[in-house]
N, C-alpha and C positions, 0 to 999 in steps of 0.2 A: 120488372124486378127492381125493387128499391134497395139501394145500397145504404146500409146503416153505418153511421160513423163508429169507429172503434173507440171504446173507452180506454182512457189511459189509466194505468194502475198507479196508485199512489206509492211513490218511492219514499223511503225514509229520508229525512233531511240529511244533508251532507255531514252535519256535526253531531248527529245522534247515532251512536253505534248500534248495530243490530242486536236485538234482545235487551236493550237498555231498560225498558219498563219491566220486563220480567225479572231482571236482576235487581232493580230498585224495589220491587214489591215483595220479594221473598223475605227479607228481614222483618218487614212490617207484619207479614202474615204469621211468621214464627212468633213474634211478640204478642200479637193478638190471640193466637192460639194458646199461648202460655197463660195469658190473663183469663181466658175463658175456663181454663182447667182449674183455677184456684177457687176456693170457697170464700166469697166476700162476706158472708154472714158469720164467719168463724171468729170467736173471741180470741183464739190463739193467734190468728193472722194479724189482728189489729191491736192486741193488748199492748204492744210496744208503742203504739201511736195514739193512745188515748190521752187527751190533754189533762193536766192536773186540775182539780177543783179547789177553789179558794175555801178555806175553812172559816166558818163564822161561829162566834160564841153564841150561847143560848140567849144572852142579853141582847146581842145584835139582832138575832132572829126575832126575838119578841118585839123589839123596837121597830123592825122592818114590817112585821105583821100589823102592828098598830098603825103605822103610817099608811100602809097599803089599804087598810080598812077605812081610812078617812078620805081616800081618793074617790072621786065620782066613778060610778060603775063603768061608764064607757070612756074613761080616761085613757088617753094614748099611753101614758106612763104605766098605768095598771096593766094594759095589754102587753106592753113590752116586758114587764116583770113576769107575767104568766109565760111568755115565750122563753124567758131566761130560765124559769123553773123547768120547763120542758127540756131545754138543752142540758141542764144539769142532770135531769133524770136519764137522758140519753148517754151522757158521759159515764154516769154510775153504772148503767147497763153495759157499756163498753168495757169498763174496768172489772165487770163481774161482781159488783157489790150489790 
């Protein structure tokens, strides 16, 4: 008959109170549950957080369009301006316009 060594049970560290992790996780779980219950696609939720858009006059827009048309097709600046146009469209959608 072979005698097997007894395994030691892991005892909590001396400075960690019993149930520490359960107590620490409860507030986080409550917060995460609250976030999951909200509708992140709702305009009403984010309407107060939409950044304002700069207003450009018709003359400025015409000048910018002319300058943009003179840039090479694969220009880095032209691509950045297209990205900016997309961001402006997203902000207008956020504002419900």
